Residue, then its C-alpha position, 0 to 999 in steps of 0.5 A: m888789618i888794612a880795612r880796620v885801619a881804614l875804618i878807624m880813620l873814617l870814624a875819626a874823620g866823622p860823617a861830614l854830610a856836605q862835600d868840600p871841594g877843597a878838602d884833602f884826601g882823608t877829609l873826602l874819604g870821611q865825607a864819602d863814608g858819612l854820606a853813604r851812612t845816611g843813604q845819600i849814595e850819589a853824593s857819596e860816590a861823588a865824594y869818593e871820586q873827589a877823593i881819588a882825584a885828590a889822592t897824592s899816590d897810587e896807594e891812596r887811589a887804591q885805598a879809595l877804590w877799595l872802600l868804594a867797591n866795598g860800599r857797592r858790595g854792601r848794597g848788593d852791587d857786585a857789578g859796580a864793585i868789579e868796575a871800581l876794583a878794575r880801575v886799580l889795574e890801571l894804576e902803576g902801584g897800589g901799595a898795601w892796598l893792591a893785594p886786597c883789591m886784586a884778591q877781591l877782584a879775582t873772586l868777584a870777576s870769577r863768580h860773575g863770569r868774567p874769567d879774563l878780568a879774574r886772570a888779569a887780577s891774579e897776574r897783577m897780584v903775583e907780579a906785585l907780591g912774587p910767585t912764592s909769596a904766601q899772600a899770592a898763593p891763591a892767585m897762583l893757584a887760580l892761574a894754574r887752574a886756568d892754565s889747566d882748564a885751557g889745556d896748557l899743562d906745562a904752564a900749570i905745572a910750572r906755576l904749581e911747582t914754583m908755589l910748592a917750592a916755598a917753605e910756608h904751607s897752607p890749605v891753598h898749598v894742599q890744593a896746589r899739590e893735588l892739582l899738580v898731581d892731576c896735571l902730571l898724570l894728565h901729562a903722562q908723567r906718573e913718576r913725577a906725580l909719585a914724587t910730588a905725592r910722596a913729598a906731602a908732609d901730612d900722612s893722610h894727604r900723602a895717602r890720599l894722593l897715592m891712592r888717587i895715582a893708583i886708581m888712575a893707573d887702574d883705570a888706565g889698565d896699568l895693573d902692575a903700576a896700580d898694584a905697586v902704588a897700592r902696596e907702597l901705601l899699605a907699607e905705610m898704612p897696613d889697614h888702609p881699606q881702599a888700598i886693600e880693596l884695590v889690591h884685592a880687585i886687581a887680583v880678582e881681575r888677574g885671577t890671582v886671588a888664591e896666590l894673594l891669599a897664600d902669600l898673605r897667609a905665609r907672611a902672617a906666619g912670619d916674624d911680622p904677621e900684623p899687616a898680613l892679618r889685617m889684609l886677610a881680615r879685610i879681604a875675608t870681609l869683602e868676600h863675605d867669608a865670616p869664618a876667615a875674617l873671625d880667624a884673622w881678627e882672633r889672631l890679631l887679638a892674640l898679638h894685641p890682647e889690650d886692643p878694644d877695637a880688635h875685641r869689638a871686631v871679634g864680637g861683631l863677627a861672632l854676632d853675625a855668626g850667631d854666637v851671641e855668647r862669644a860676642e858678649t864676652a868680646f864686647r864686655r872686654a872691649l868695654e872694660l878696656a875702653p869704658e867711654s866707648q859708646p860703640a862698644a856699649e851699644s854692641l853689648a846692649e844689642v847682645l843683651v837685648r837679643r838674650g832677653r836681659t833688657d835690664q842689663a842692656v838699659t844699665t849698659l846704655r845709661r853708662a854709655v851716655s853718662y845718663e843724668p836725669a837732670d841733663l836732658t842731652t843725656v836723656r835724649s841720647l839714652g832714649y834714642l839708643l833705647a828706641r833703636y833696640s825697640l825698648n820704647h817703654e824704657a825710653v818713655a820712663a827715661y823721658r819721664e825721669g828727665r821731666a821730673a828732674t827738670g820740672d819741665e812737664d813738656a820736655l822732650a815732647w817730640e822724642m816722647a811722641r815718637a816713643q808713644i807712636a812706637l807703642l801705638d798709643y796715638p792719643a798720647a803721641t798726638r798730645e805730645l806732638l801738640a806740645a812739641l809745636e811750642q818748643e823752640d828746638v823742634s821744627t814745627r814743620m817736622v811736627a806738622y808732617e808727622l801729624e799729617r802722616l798719622v791722620s792719613d793712617e787708617i788705624a791711627g787717623p780716627e784716634v788722632l783726629a779725636v784728640i785734635a778735635e778737642q783742642p780749643t782754637a781760641d788760644l792756638s799759636d800760629a805754629q799750632r794752627v798750621a800743624l792742625g790745618r795740615a792735619w785737617l787737610a790730610a783728613g779731607d776737611m778743607g773747610r776746617a783746615l782753611e779756617l785754621l790756616g786763614e787765621t795765621e799771620f802769613a796765611a796766604q804764603e803758608v797755604a801756597e807752600i802746602a799747595r806746592e807740596s800737594e802738587l808734588r804729591g800728585e794731588p792736583a785737585l787739592a793743590a788747585g783749591l789751595y792755590v785759589f785760596a792763597l791767591e784770594r788771600g793776597l800773596p806778594a807779587p812774585e809769589a802770586a805770579r808763581a802760584a798763578m802759573s802753577l795753578a794754570k798748569l794744574e788746571a790745564d792738565r785737568g782739562h779746565w782751560q777757562e780756569a787756566l786762562e783766568a790764572l794766567d791773567i793773574a800771573l805776571i806772564d809778560d816776562d815768562p816764556q813758559a806762561l806765554l807759551l801755555r797761554v798760546e796753547l790754551l787760546l788755540e786748542h781750547a778757547h779757539r781765540p786765535e787773534e788773542a793767541g797771535l798777540a801772545l805769540l808776538q810777545l813770546e817771540a819778542l821775549a825769546g829773541d835769538d835764544p835757541a832754547w825757545a826757537g823750536p817752541v816759537r816755530w811750533g806755536r806759529a805753525q799752530w796759529l797759522f792752522a787755527m787762522g785758516r791760513l792753510d798754505e802758510a800752515e802747510e809750509a810751516f808744518t812741512d818744515l817742522l816735519v823734515s827739519g834735520d841737522a845741518p849737513a857736514p861741510g862740503g856742500f848742501e845735502a838735500p833733506p831725507p825724502l818725505p814719506p809718500g803723501f807729503e810734499q817736499p818743500v821748495f828750498p829758496p836759492e840761497m839755501l842751495a849753497p856752493p861747495g864749502m858752505v853749510p846751510p843754517p841748522v834747523y830746529v829738530f823736534t823729538g817725541g810726539e811733535e813730528t807725529l802731530a805735524a804729520l797729522r796737521l798736514a793731513e788735516i790741512a789737505l782734508r780742510r781743502g777738500d783734497l781727499e786723495v792727498a789727505q788719505q795718503r798722508l793719514r795712511t802714511l802717519a798710521a804706518r810710520w808711527p803706529d804706536s802714537d796717539e796721532a796714529n789712532d786719530a789718523l785711523e779715525w779720520l780715514s774711517f770718517v772719510r771712507e764712510n762720509l766723504d766722496g768730494e761731492g755735495r754741499a754738506e761736505g763743504d759745509y762740514l769742512r768749512a765748519l771745522m775751520l770756523l771752529d778753529r777760529g772760534a767762530f762758533d755761531e757760524a759753525q753751528m749754523l752750518l752744522q745744524e743745516v747738515a744735521g737736519t738734512r734727511g738721509e745725509p751720511l754726515a748728519d750724525d758726525a755733524l751733531m757730534l761736532l755741534a755738541r763739541a762746538r757748544h761745549d767749547a763755547g761754554d754751553a755745557a747744558r746744550a752740549v749734553e742735550t746735543w750728545l743725547r740727540v745723537a744717541d736718540r736719532f742714531g742709536d744704531g750708529l757707531l757714534a751713539p755710545q761715544a756721545l753718551l759717554h761724553a754726555a755722562r762726563v760733562l753731567r758728572d764733572e761740570l753740571d753736577d748731575p750724578a743721576g743724569a750721568a748714571d742714566a747716560l752710562g746705564r744706556i751704554l751698558e744696556d743698548h751698546a754692551d758690545s761697544a768699546a765704550a761699554e767697558q769705560a762706562r762700567d768702570e765710571l758707573e762703579l766709581l760714580r756709585g762709590v762716590s755717591s755711597 
């Protein structure tokens, strides 16, 4: 009412677009409103401030602040609205405007995480209106909730009891009574809680509260109290299902079910049998005792022969027992007593269908829905029920009757399509689905999904595609293009799909949405292709960033790191920690560009700040960067710190971290960490999962790169023994084998090989390749085959896939009897297949593994991949 009066006053004042410093309060409010309407926000705000200064009372000031806050809220500036409303708290009065200001301030402050301000607003409202005022009830409830959350149950109870003492009741008072019951139960005052529950005026509300008290008593193990409250509720509502179930559950727990049933049977034979019979029927159902349940319901039926629900219950139990004749009699009687009862009609129809009398079933269902062919709502309802009982021919006939009666040839197209699918008439169903795309009351997305499902079906797919292929594309609507495009995607024809999708108004957004769905379905290749298309067509900036980030993750997971980096260049990664972290990983692990990774890491550190959620990933990224840069001492310290990090010790003094396994050096702790008794050192991030094993592997590799072979082997053995099931354990065993077979700490070739490893980490491919070529060319050098393998990897990482394949094949040619030959051929085959599009060359390499290395571990993989390759080719 107040807001309406203010609005009338403002309209009367008119939109004065020029401020008058000497104007009175009402004129200034009119000027402020007019300026706001024309988008002159700063001038409007200034006018409001002038109005506040010109106000002659706190009521006028509160009014101006209320209107100022609402204007800000209309512009989405909730923070500004809160600031304006908070100024009302500084006023001594506020008149009729105080309550709406405080109510809105409490709501906004609570929503935006400012509980102290919300509480102050509620307290001011209660103070102004009184604790028993109906208008102050929401504020009183909010204060009681805050007291309860803070653990001050006495204060919460006092507020709630004051509220409920008022004569007027509303939904807020209902919530208050529920909260009061909860607080009293938490305060161990069950009797007061029961009295509060019993005082509820509404029967269903009272039952709900009593049930809550009974359940909490049961949870607390007080079975006597729980049973007593549940029985009190049953005295009021004999067929309350939850109360019956609780009484039965308590009897089961006590082992007194037999006594409970005996008591109920005795009461059922007495003067007031109905409550006991209802309990017996419910308990028999809980215990799956159909004969006992049927007996109880038949006795209830004898008491109330005109009760349609009792007849229907008897019919349902008879049907479950297989007595369809008894069930039909019961359902017919229920329908006679309640002709409008659709559940009774449906139950009778089910019996008639079971007995093969479908014509009678259809007649029964038509009567149940008040079937009228010209009323498509009743036609739809009938069709739904017919479909439930697999009467799909009859459903199709009903839909056709509806179309004839209304003259709409495409009416109920979606429903008709579902019936045709059930009849396995896929061409007719497809035509109906295409018609449904043009109907406003049908979800086009739902129709599109159905077409996708049908196309993907081995039997339906060819028939559906045949109908779709016949559709002329010139006059298709956007909805039809999207649906048909999705169908062609499901059929694997991306070219045809994108041609259709590309002609829609919002092609990029639609394709990006389909890409997301494909990603969720576990189709990464399809999703990646669709994201590329969407980005090329031009997505709005925020959507483009999301799509590019998704594409980058997909490509990274597929091993396409160059494509992943290209996608990150499109994404707006400067304010996205996840994107920056992925960029760091790709640049370090795959692109071998640590200088660029360092810049991305600095961005990530600045963006993450002191956020504990990102502290671990940032530390991990920096350790990896130090390793890639060849700063081995710093990297060793970083990885050691990560490996031994644990929870902060308990108060009472510094506790040394657990000892490292043999082979790992204990870090040197700075003096400031050796705190005097009573001080606690700062907590350290704890890694979980596979991160600790990778840290351990990195420490071993650091020792290896230094040439400290004894320490490296000790660390590798410890890693393999401590985490035997990890991937890094396999890497450790391979390194141990490599060291035993090739390294003895002497010779120039060893130093060149280890130096090449560090050069590759830094992306210095040319220098690394020169060293590796020299090692590989040294006659009789044990490291020659390993150097060739590393050279092939270096060429591949540098983007020269063809030379990498050539080098792997050289390994197989020169060292055909060595252990590395089958692995080299496997690498070559995969690159030939996936990157060079040379399936014949890949097949030849895989064939060499099976022919020359049939007993190797790579042979089984080669056999599987060769079969797959032949299947794709055929």
